[in-house]
C-alpha positions as CSV (number, residue, x, y, z in Angstrom):
1,M,-15.7,6.2,9.5
2,K,-12.2,7.5,9.4
3,K,-9.4,5.5,10.8
4,S,-5.8,6.5,11.0
5,K,-3.1,5.4,8.6
6,E,-1.3,3.9,11.5
7,F,-4.3,1.6,12.4
8,F,-4.6,0.4,8.8
9,G,-0.8,0.0,8.5
10,D,-0.8,-2.1,11.7
11,L,-3.7,-4.1,10.4
12,I,-2.0,-4.8,7.1
13,Q,1.2,-5.8,8.8
14,A,-0.5,-8.1,11.3
15,T,-2.5,-9.7,8.5
16,M,0.5,-10.3,6.3
17,Q,2.3,-11.9,9.3
18,G,-0.7,-13.9,10.3
19,D,-0.5,-12.4,13.8
20,L,-4.1,-13.2,14.9
21,T,-3.5,-12.0,18.4
22,R,-2.5,-8.5,17.1
23,I,-5.4,-8.4,14.7
24,K,-7.8,-9.2,17.4
25,L,-6.4,-6.5,19.6
26,L,-6.6,-3.9,16.8
27,L,-10.2,-4.9,15.9
28,A,-11.2,-4.9,19.6
29,Q,-10.4,-1.2,19.6
30,H,-13.1,-0.7,17.0
31,S,-15.5,-3.5,18.0
32,N,-18.6,-1.6,17.2
33,E,-17.3,-1.0,13.7
34,V,-15.6,-4.3,12.8
35,G,-17.9,-5.0,9.8
36,E,-17.4,-1.5,8.4
37,V,-13.6,-1.6,9.0
38,L,-13.3,-4.9,7.2
39,K,-15.7,-4.0,4.3
40,G,-14.5,-0.5,3.9
41,F,-10.8,-1.1,4.1
42,Q,-8.7,-0.4,1.0
43,S,-5.0,0.0,0.4
44,E,-3.8,0.6,-3.1
45,G,-7.1,-0.7,-4.5
46,K,-6.9,-3.9,-2.5
47,T,-9.3,-4.9,0.3
48,I,-8.2,-6.6,3.5
49,F,-9.5,-9.8,2.0
50,H,-7.2,-9.5,-1.0
51,I,-4.3,-9.0,1.3
52,V,-5.1,-11.9,3.5
53,A,-5.7,-14.2,0.6
54,S,-2.4,-13.3,-1.1
55,S,-0.6,-13.9,2.2
56,G,-2.0,-17.4,2.4
57,R,-3.3,-17.0,6.0
58,A,-6.4,-19.2,6.1
59,N,-6.8,-18.8,9.9
60,V,-6.9,-15.0,9.5
61,M,-9.4,-15.2,6.6
62,R,-11.7,-17.5,8.7
63,Y,-11.4,-15.0,11.5
64,F,-12.3,-12.0,9.3
65,L,-15.2,-13.8,7.8
66,S,-16.5,-14.8,11.2
67,C,-16.2,-11.1,12.3
68,L,-18.3,-10.1,9.2
69,A,-20.9,-12.7,10.1
70,D,-21.1,-11.5,13.6
71,A,-21.2,-7.8,12.5
72,S,-24.1,-8.6,10.1
73,E,-26.1,-9.7,13.1
74,R,-24.9,-6.6,15.0
75,K,-23.4,-8.9,17.7
76,V,-19.7,-8.3,17.2
77,V,-17.8,-10.7,19.5
78,I,-14.1,-10.6,19.5
79,N,-13.1,-14.3,19.7
80,T,-9.8,-14.6,21.6
81,Q,-9.2,-18.2,20.7
82,D,-7.1,-19.2,17.7
83,N,-9.1,-20.7,14.9
């Protein structure tokens, strides 16, 4: 799985800003690979979970965790409601 630097840059920025709408749009573009994107993401040795935790965005963390749970069941559903 190879994603562009632009995709990951956009994901980092949206995560740090707590922009759940933008995050959902970005992940919807890769809906079949959401689990892999979230698990495999690293920037300067940090995972997306490190980044979201350091930004204090609990709603984003809940959303990412729900995506992983859905991905583990192979039923990735992009929830469009704010958590």
